[in-house]
N, C-alpha and C positions, 0 to 999 in steps of 0.2 A: 905434596898432598894432591895436587891437581892431576899429576901423572898417574898416581895410584887409583884415582876415581875413574880416569879414562880406561885403564886396563880392565876394570871390572865390568864395563858395558857389554862386551861380547858374552860374558858369562851370564849376566842378567837376561840378555836376549835369548840365550840358549835355554835357560830355565823356563822362561815364558813360553818358548816354542814347545818344550817338552810337556808343559802343563796343558797346552792346547791339544797336543797329541793324546795325552792321557784322557782328557775330557772327550775327545773324539772316539777313542777306543771304548770308553765306557758307554757312550751313546750307541756305538755299533753293537757292542755286546748285548745291550738291552733290547735293541731292535731285533737281533737274532733270536733272543729268547722269546720275544713276542711272536715272531714269525713261526718259530717251532710250535708254540702253543696254538697258533692259528691253524697250522697244518694238522696237528693232532685233532683239534676240534672238527676240522673239515673232513678228515678221514673217518672220524666217529660218526659224523652226520651221514656220510655216504654209506657206511656200514649199516647204520640204522635203517636208512631208506631201502637198502638192498635186501636186508634180512627180514623184512616185514611181510613178505608174501604169505598168504594169497591176497592180501589187501593191496589195492592200488594207492600210492601215496605221492602227492606232489605239493610243492610250495611255489607260490608266485608272488611277484610284487604288484603294486597297484596299477602298473601298466599292462599286466597280464604276461610279463616275461617269466619264464620258468627259472626258478632259483634252485630247485632240487626236484628230482623225480626218481622213482625206483623202477626196477625191471618189470614188475607186474603191471604197473601203469602203462608202460610202453607196449606191453603185450596186449593190453585190453583194446587198443585202438590202432589204426593205421596212421603213422606219423611220417612226415617227409624225412628223407635221409639227412642225417646231420652227424658230424664228427663228435660234437658235444651236445647232448640233449638240452643243456642249459642255455644253448644259443637259440632255442625255439621259443615261440610265443604260443600260449594256449590256443589261440585262434588258428594256428597252423594245422590243428587236427580238425578235419572237416566234420567228423561225427560230433565232437564237442561243440564246435561252432554252430551246428544245426540244432543243438538242444537248447533248453532254457537255463542251463547251468550258469551261463554268464550273468544273467539277471540275479540269480541267487548269490553269486560271488560279489556283485556290486552291492547287494543288500547287506551282505556280511561286512563289507568295508565301510559303507556309509553309516549303518546303524551300530557298528562295533559290537555285534552280538553273534554268537554261533548260529548257524543255519543248517538244518537237515532238509535235504531235498531229494526227491526221487524222479528219475528220468529213464524212459525206455530208449534203447538204442538198437537199431537194426544191424545185423552182421552181414558180411558179403554173401553168406549162404541163404539169406532170406529169413533167418531166425530173429527172435527178439530177445535181447538181454535187458533185464531190469537192474539198474544200478542205483544205489543210495549213496549220496554225497554228504559227508560230515565236514562242514566248513567252519573253521575257527579263525578269527582275526588275529594277526600277529601285531601286538602293540609295541610301540617305541617307548622310551623312558619318559617322553613328554606327553604320553597319552594318545598320540596320533597312531594310525594304523599303517604299517609299512607293507602289508601283504596279507595273504591268506594261506593257511595250512589246510590241506584237504586229504581226507581218507575216503577211499572209494570202495564200496562193498557190493559184491554181486549177490542179490537176493532173489534171483530168478526162481529158485525152488520154492521159496515162500509165496511168491506171486502165483505160481502154478497151483499150489495147494489151496489158496484162496479161491481161484477161479474154479477148481474142481469141486470145492465145497458148495459153490453157488449153482453148479450145473446138475450134478446127479449124485444121488446117495451111493450107488454102486461104485462109480468111478472114485468118489471121495473115499470110500472105505478101502479100496485097493491102494490108493495113494497114501492113505493114512498109515497103513501098515508098512509100506515100502519106502516111505519118504525118508530122505537122508537127514531131515531136520526133526528135532524132537517134537512129538505130538502127544497131548493128553486131552481126554474128553471128560468134562465134568457135568454132573447133574446139579444145577444151581436152583432148582425149583423150591426146595425147602428154605433156602436162604431168602429167596424172593418173597415167599409167603411170610417169613418172620419179619422182614423189613416192612412189608405192607401193614403188618399188625402194629409195628412200632409207629408208623406214620399215622395210623388210625387213632393211636393213643395220644397224638399231639406232638411227637418228636419230629422236628424239621431239620435241625442242624446235627447231622450224623457225626461229623468230625468232633464237635464238642461232646456229643454223647459218648463216643468211644474213648475220648481222652478222660472223661469223668468215670467211665466204667470199663477199664482196660480188660477186665475178665470177659466182657462181652465179645471181644475180638476172637478169643479162643472158641467161645460158644458159636459165633457166626461161622467161623472157619470149619467147625465140626459138622455144620449143616451142608457143606459142599461134599458131594460124593463123586468118586472117580468111576466113570463108566468104562473107559478103555484107555490104552496107551500103547505106544509102539516101542520097538527095540531101541530106536535112537534116543527115546526119552530115558530108558533105563541106563543107557550108556552115559548120557549127559549127567544124570543124577548119581551115577556110581552105585546103582541098586541092582542086586541079583534078581533075575526074573521070578524066582520062587517067592520073593518077598516084595513084590511090586506094591505100589500104594493102593490102599482101599479108600482112604480119604483123599484130600487134596495133597499138595506137596508135603513131603516129610519135614516137620519142624526141626531141622538139624542145628540151627543157630537161633537161640531164643530172641536175642535183640533184633537181629536183621530180619528174622522171620516175622516177628511181631509188626515191624514197620511195613513189610511187604504185604502181609495179610490185611492190615488196616487199610492200605491204599486200594487193594482189590475190592474189599467190602464197600468202600466209599464209591468206587466205580459202579458196583452193582446197585447201590442205593440211588445213584444218580440216573439209573436206567440206561447207562451207556453200554450197549451189548457188543460194540465193535471198537474195543479199546486197544491201544498200542502203547507200550511203555518199556523202559529199560529198568531191569531189576538186578540186584546182587543176590545170588543164591549161594548156599553152602551145601555141597553134596554130602551124601551119606558117608563118604570117606574123609570129610572135613575140608575138602578143597573149595575155596571160594571161586565162584564163576559169575561173570556178568552175562546176562541173556537179554535179548530183545524178545518180548512176549507180545503176541498179537492174538486177540480173542475174536471169534465169530460164532454166531448162533447157527447151529445146523438147521437147514431149511425145514420148515414145518413145526419148529419148536420155539418160535419167536414169542409166543404168549406165556409159555410156562417156564422157559429156560431150562428144560429138562436135559437138553444136550447143548453144551457150549464147548467148542473146540479151541484149544490153546496151542498155538505153534510157538516153539521156543528156539531161537537161533543163538548159538554160543558166540558172543561178541567179545570174549575175554581178550583174544589177541588184538582186536582192534582197539580195545580200551588201553591195553599195555602200550600199543603203538602211539596212541594219542598222548599218553603221559610222557613216554620217551621223547616224542617229537617236541612237546612243549618244553621239556627240560633242555633239549638240544637247542631250540630256538632261544631259550633264555640264556644259555651259555654263549650263543653267538651275539646276542644283544649286549651281554655283560662284557664280552671280549672287545666290542667296539668302543666301550667307554671305560674299561678297566686297564690298568697297567699290568702287563704280563708278569713282572717280577714281584711287585709288592701287593697286588690286589687292590690298591687304592685306585681312585679315579685317575684318568689320564688328562692330558692337555685338551683333547677334543671335548671331553665332558665339561672341563673347567670353563672354556670359552662360551659354551652354550648355556650352562647352568648359571654362571655368574652374571651373564648378560640378562637372563630372565629374572634373577634375584634382584638385580638393581632396578629393572623396570617395575617389578612388583613393589620395591621399596619406595619408588617415586610416588606410587599410588597411595601406599599406606603411611608414608612419612616415617618409616622405621630405618635404622642404620644398617649397614652391611660392612663388617670389618674383614680385613685380610691380614694374614701372617705369612710373610715370605721368609723361609728359613733355609739355611745351608750348613751342612756339617763342616766343622773346622778341621783343618789338617787331615782331611780324609785320605789324601794321597799317601800319607805315611802308613795308614792301615793297609792299603793296596800293595805298597812297596814291600812291607814287612811280611804280609800273610797271603798275598796273591789276589787275583781278580775274583776268584770264586768266593773267597772269604769276604772280599769287599762287597760282593752282591749279597751274601748272606747277612752282612751287617746292615745293609740298606733295608733288607726285608724285615729285620728285627726292629730297627728304628721306626719303620713304617707301622709296625704293630703297636709300638709304644705311643706314637702320635694318635693312632685310631682309638686306643684305649682311653685317651683323655677327652674324647669328643662324644657328644650326644646329638642326635638329629634335632634340628636340620643342619647342624655343622657337619662338614666333611673335609677330608684331606685329599690332596692331589700329589701324585708323584710327578714332579714338574720336569726334571731332567737330571740324570745322574744322581748326585747326592743332594739335590734341591727339592724342597717340598713347599706346597702352598696349602694353607688352612683357611677355609672360607667359613665365616661366622655370621650368618644372617641374623639380624635382630640384636646384635651386640654392638655397643658403642665403644669408643676408644679405651676408656678405663677398664671395661669388661674384657676387651681383647687383650689389653696389657696383662691383666690377671691370668688369662688363659695361656698367654705366651710364657709367663713365668712358671706356670704349672707344667707345661710341656718341657721347658728347659730343665726344671728340677728333676722331673721324671727321667729324662734321658741321662743327665749327669750322674744320677744316683743308681743307674742300672748297670750291672756288669753283663755285657753281651757275650754269650758263649757261642763261638763259631765252630767250624769243622775241626775235628781232632782235639776238641777240648780247649781250643785257644780262647782266652778271655781278653776282652778289650773294653776300655771305657771311652765314651765319645762325648763330644760337646758340639754346640752349634751356635750360630748367630741368627738373630731374628729382626725382621723389619715389619712394622705395623702401619697400616693406612686404613682410613675409614671413609665410607661414603655417607653423607655427601660433603663432609668437611674438606676432604683432600682431593676429590675427583668427582666428575659428573657422569662417567661411564666406566665400563669394566676395564677397558684398555688403560685409562688414566689411573684407575685404582691399582692395577697390577704394577704400573710404572712407579707409582708413589711408594708402594711397599718394597719394590725392588731397590729404589733409591735409598730408602731407610735402611735396608739390609746392607747395601754397599757402604754406607756411612759407618755402620758398626764394624764391618770387615776392615775398613781402612783405619779405624780407631783402636783395633786390638782384638776384636772377635770375642766370642763367648759372652754375649750381652744381648739385651733387648733394646731396640731403638724405635722411636716413633717418627713418623714423617713430619718434618718441620716445613711449614709453608714459608717460602722465601718472598 
């Protein structure tokens, strides 16, 4: 009997070595998948930044180092030569360093709010370019700001129009008709007289008045008359020249139009004759567009408002770029804390979030429980159906676990076929109940893999709870892992609780 036992030792050692190799291959496969996902997201981000011309776009971290920049932004300024633009710092560009945009970026980071800033820049030929910066903070999952996303728009034409309007009627009229930006001129004198009449009758809160009398929005709007418009306005609104507007903008979308009209009337009621705002319009062809509208009273008509010029800049592409960039940044942030295979949180997020949860629990006196789980005999699935089906099975089990949880609970893809479930606020009996729920759901699910292959799976579970079993997140993980190991040694397919020795 002793000789027979000795003869099996090499076989046992070989089996253990093969298991380690399988675990290593699984880990390599998972890392490869995550790297491929990261590469796809990086390529998508570069495509987005490159295809957003004529807008300049860049992203920077809080140290001012460039993390992304598009071709248009590189063309706007003189940058020092670099093999990779992302090796540059924003201060490397002298024109940007000389402007006040750095102060605006710092304000965006410190106050965690979007900032719109305008700065003139002199070009090498002695001309002046007016740029508008749309700065948005890039938030981390913990609420901190990791950088700033900026969209830079050239609004020199709009600036020239404003200056011409102030200088001379003749020059303004010439520029009005030939301007590449949409221009429309209104007679607001009748609206002004109507508002003054309402004020004399005792109405002071016009927002409340218009909310109680929505029909008055249409009446007020009908009092605005169109004096003139240019070709660029017709093209922006999708209107044929022969059917140009007689009143103000054509009400093509009742809901959006009503909101826009009410805001413009409120501006007039406040006596603000030099207003600037972003609005969403719907053209005569039904196409939604975002515009930056800026109003100025034509010189000599300040008292009557008989002539008010409205300049409209189509910012639809910039708005699309903002949305796409935010989505891209969100994908990058998710990728940093999400497992590429399952979509669950990864170890990086676990260590950060669990430590924060325990620190919070110390203050509130609430428990935090942990379930450490591992699929049983999972190597048999891989051996029988291949690594791809093994990965598919892990994906599906991850979906089952996530389906058993409600926030603030969350699941983590820990390594290979191991998972961790974090249960803030749940004590040990509640965690035990949740573990049995997950166990039952997995055991009673038939997982359909590639080519219609069906498998049934089971797992082992170890539970530990703060503060009974540990005082920090490392200790809690170790306690739950020990409870899992005990179950594995005892025969698997069961739930075990950490026993204080």
